[in-house]
C-alpha positions in Angstrom: 128.4 111.6 87.9 124.5 111.9 90.2 122.7 113.7 88.8 120.2 115.1 91.3 117.1 117.3 90.4 116.3 120.1 93.3 113.4 122.3 94.4 114.1 125.7 95.2 111.2 126.7 96.3 109.9 123.8 98.4 109.6 124.5 102.1 108.5 127.4 104.8 112.2 129.4 103.3 112.5 128.0 100.4 115.0 129.3 98.1 117.3 131.0 102.1 117.5 127.2 103.7 117.5 124.9 99.9 120.9 126.9 98.3 122.7 127.5 101.0 122.3 124.0 101.6 123.4 122.3 98.4 126.3 124.8 98.1 127.7 122.9 101.2 126.4 119.9 99.7 128.9 120.4 96.5 131.9 120.9 98.2 131.6 117.6 100.5 131.2 115.4 97.3 133.4 116.0 94.5 131.1 112.6 92.8 127.7 114.9 92.6 126.2 117.9 90.0 122.7 119.1 91.1 120.2 120.9 88.8 118.1 123.3 90.6 114.4 124.4 88.9 112.8 127.6 90.4 112.4 131.2 89.9 115.7 132.9 89.1 114.3 136.0 88.0 112.2 137.0 91.3 114.5 135.7 93.7 117.4 137.5 95.6 118.6 134.5 96.9 119.4 133.8 93.4 122.5 136.0 94.4 123.4 133.6 96.5 124.8 131.3 93.8 126.2 134.1 91.2 129.9 133.3 92.5 129.3 130.0 91.7 128.6 130.2 87.8 131.7 128.5 86.6 131.2 125.9 88.7 130.0 122.8 85.9 129.0 120.7 88.5 125.8 123.4 89.3 123.4 124.6 86.9 119.7 125.6 87.2 116.4 125.9 85.6 113.8 128.7 85.6 110.1 127.7 86.3 107.8 129.7 88.1 106.5 129.1 92.1 102.7 128.4 91.8 102.6 128.6 95.8 100.1 125.3 97.0 98.0 127.6 100.1 97.5 130.0 96.7 96.0 126.3 94.3 92.7 124.7 95.1 92.4 120.7 94.4 90.7 121.8 91.1 93.5 123.7 90.0 95.9 120.8 91.7 94.3 118.5 89.3 94.3 120.4 86.5 97.2 119.6 84.4 100.4 122.2 85.1 101.3 125.5 83.7 104.9 125.4 80.9 106.3 127.2 83.1 105.9 125.1 86.6 109.2 124.7 88.5 107.8 121.2 90.0 106.4 120.4 86.8 109.7 121.1 84.9 111.7 119.3 87.3 109.6 116.7 87.3 109.5 115.9 83.7 113.4 116.3 83.4 113.1 113.7 86.1 111.6 111.5 83.7 113.3 111.5 80.7 115.3 110.5 82.2 118.3 112.9 82.7 118.2 112.9 86.8 119.1 110.4 89.0 116.5 111.2 92.1 114.6 114.3 92.6 115.0 116.2 96.3 112.0 118.2 97.3 110.3 119.9 100.8 107.2 121.5 98.1 103.9 120.0 100.6 102.6 116.7 100.6 99.8 117.1 98.6 101.1 119.5 96.6 104.5 116.9 95.6 102.2 113.9 95.5 100.1 114.9 92.5 102.9 116.4 89.7 104.9 113.2 91.0 101.3 111.3 90.5 100.7 113.1 86.7 104.9 113.3 85.4 105.9 110.0 86.6 102.9 107.9 86.7 102.1 105.1 89.2 104.5 101.7 89.8 102.3 98.7 88.8 99.8 97.3 91.5 100.0 100.4 93.5 97.0 103.1 94.1 98.1 105.4 96.2 102.3 106.4 96.6 104.1 106.1 100.3 105.6 109.1 102.4 108.1 107.3 104.1 110.2 108.4 107.3 113.0 107.1 109.1 112.9 106.6 113.2 116.3 106.4 115.4 115.9 103.5 117.0 118.0 101.7 120.4 120.2 99.5 117.9 119.6 102.1 114.0 116.5 103.2 112.7 113.1 102.2 111.8 111.4 103.0 108.4 107.8 104.4 109.1 105.4 103.5 105.8 102.9 106.4 105.4 104.2 109.6 106.6 101.5 111.8 105.3 100.8 110.4 101.7 97.1 108.4 102.6 94.8 109.8 105.1 92.0 107.6 104.1 94.0 104.4 102.5 92.3 100.8 101.4 93.1 97.8 103.5 94.8 96.9 100.1 96.6 100.0 100.6 97.8 99.4 103.4 99.2 95.5 102.5 100.6 97.3 99.3 102.7 100.3 101.9 104.3 96.9 103.8 104.9 95.0 100.1 106.9 98.2 98.8 108.5 99.4 101.7 110.0 95.6 102.1 112.1 96.0 98.3 112.7 99.0 100.0 114.8 98.4 103.0 115.9 95.0 101.5 116.9 96.5 97.9 119.4 98.6 100.7 120.9 95.7 102.2 118.9 96.6 105.4 117.8 93.1 106.7 117.2 89.9 104.1 114.2 90.5 105.7 112.9 93.1 107.8 110.4 92.4 110.8 107.0 94.0 109.8 104.8 95.4 112.1 101.2 98.0 112.0 100.8 100.8 114.2 97.6 100.3 116.4 96.3 102.1 119.8 97.3 98.2 121.9 98.8 94.6 120.7 95.9 92.8 120.9 93.2 92.1 118.1 90.5 92.7 119.6 91.7 96.9 119.7 92.1 96.4 116.0 89.7 93.4 115.1 87.8 96.3 112.8 90.3 98.5 111.4 93.5 96.8 110.5 92.0 92.8 111.0 91.8 92.2 107.0 94.9 94.2 106.4 96.9 92.3 109.4 95.5 88.1 108.4 97.6 89.4 104.3 100.4 89.8 106.1 100.5 87.2 108.4 100.1 84.7 105.6 102.2 86.8 103.3 106.0 84.4 103.1 107.3 87.3 101.5 107.3 89.2 105.2 108.5 88.5 108.6 105.2 90.2 110.4 105.6 90.9 113.9 102.0 91.9 114.6 100.6 95.3 115.6 102.7 97.7 117.6 102.3 101.0 119.5 105.2 103.8 119.2 107.3 102.3 122.3 108.3 99.3 120.1 109.3 101.7 117.5 111.9 102.6 120.1 112.6 99.5 120.7 113.7 98.6 117.7 111.4 94.9 117.3 110.7 95.7 114.1 111.8 98.0 111.2 109.5 98.2 108.8 106.2 100.7 110.3 103.2 100.5 108.6 100.2 103.0 109.2 98.0 105.8 107.0 98.7 109.2 107.0 96.6 110.8 109.6 98.1 108.6 112.4 102.2 108.0 111.1 101.7 111.7 110.7 100.5 112.8 114.5 103.2 110.5 115.9 106.2 111.2 114.1 104.8 115.4 114.3 104.3 114.2 117.9 107.5 112.4 119.2 109.9 115.4 117.0 107.7 118.0 119.3 108.9 115.9 122.6 112.5 115.5 121.5 112.4 119.0 121.1 110.8 119.9 124.4 113.5 118.2 126.1 116.6 119.3 124.6 115.3 122.9 125.2 114.0 121.5 129.5 117.3 120.1 130.2 119.5 122.6 128.3 117.4 124.9 130.8 118.6 122.9 133.3 122.7 123.0 132.3 122.4 126.5 132.4 120.2 127.9 135.5 123.2 127.0 138.3 126.2 127.1 138.4 126.6 123.7 138.9 124.4 123.1 135.6 126.5 125.2 133.8 129.5 122.6 135.2 127.8 119.2 135.1 127.1 120.7 131.2 131.0 121.4 130.3 131.5 117.7 131.4 129.5 116.4 129.4 128.7 118.5 126.6 130.6 116.1 123.9 127.9 113.7 125.0 124.9 115.7 125.3 125.5 117.2 121.6 126.5 113.3 120.8 123.0 112.0 122.5 120.4 114.7 121.6 121.8 114.8 117.9 121.4 111.5 117.4 117.3 111.9 118.6 117.1 115.1 116.5 114.4 115.9 113.3 116.9 116.4 111.2 119.3 113.9 111.1 116.6 111.4 109.9 115.4 113.8 107.4 114.5 112.6 104.0 111.1 110.1 103.2 111.5 108.6 100.3 108.4 108.2 98.1 107.6 105.2 96.7 105.8 103.6 94.0 105.6 106.2 91.8 107.9 106.2 88.5 110.7 108.0 89.9 113.1 108.6 93.2 111.6 111.7 95.0 113.0 111.9 98.2 110.7 114.6 100.1 112.6 117.0 102.5 110.6 118.0 105.7 109.0 121.3 105.2 110.6 123.0 108.5 114.1 121.7 108.1 116.7 123.7 108.2 120.3 124.0 106.3 121.6 121.3 108.3 118.6 119.3 107.6 117.6 119.7 103.9 121.7 118.7 103.7 121.1 115.7 104.9 117.6 114.3 102.4 120.8 115.6 100.2 122.7 113.1 101.5 120.0 110.5 101.9 119.8 110.8 97.8 123.2 110.5 97.3 123.5 107.2 99.2 120.5 105.6 97.9 121.7 106.4 94.3 125.2 105.2 95.1 123.8 101.7 96.4 121.4 101.1 93.0 117.9 101.3 95.4 116.3 103.1 92.7 117.9 101.0 90.4 116.5 97.8 91.5 113.3 98.9 92.5 112.4 100.4 90.4 113.3 97.8 86.9 110.7 96.1 86.1 109.2 93.6 87.1 110.1 94.3 91.1 107.0 95.3 92.2 104.5 92.7 90.9 
């Protein structure tokens, strides 16, 4: 039985999205046990699970929610309150009572809590947040998607190494192709900022380093892993998400504006929906937090029910395939 621990308070809508997503997820999979962590006393969304009180594969533990917006950095760095739901969830995971954690909590809060409770793997100074992007012939993993805004060169080198190990553990490709995100492919455009990183990756025999890449190379699937800082990576991902949403809205307007557009829309609706769904951020929600001593999947804060369900699916699939076990075993990150 796969044991998932789920934080119900993360994200823009919290329990109103997360609880229905969990209930639908449990109906799809009989091999999963879910423990919800959150405030059972104050939130009306808990009423949605009252009819599931006798479900043996669903449990919950009470804990208070401390919104990240209400806490200063000093408060986040301090020892969490004993009734903090996120802290309790991670402590249970650290003690081996769950196989994976799924949360849509604020990135800064989740990173700090994971460092405090789970700790970091050997040689890791900053954990890395991954994100999957659709490409012409598959998917591309982007590291870092928001965790390390201003990393040092050695941080980026470690990102490439742990991303490489993660893709190998997933049997994605025997030797994943690695690229560094940059404003151009020429060495002259990154000599000061990324030169040392590029030289180190180029001489690492474990890696198939392909040089600097731009966003167009991601969609063309010329690399399998893209390494970047959290600032650039986050801007790139959010820009891509906004572009997909904009294109989808405009295309919908064209297909519904006149009768001939509506007729064309009916003829191509199945293909249209399938293709756009493949590009939707919801279809790729669920980012692994690499480098911590545990297995944490981060959901997008704006995720809806379907998207949060995808993050749960990611966690289940990774545990089933043994990815956490392989990456977290002693010596795997040395």
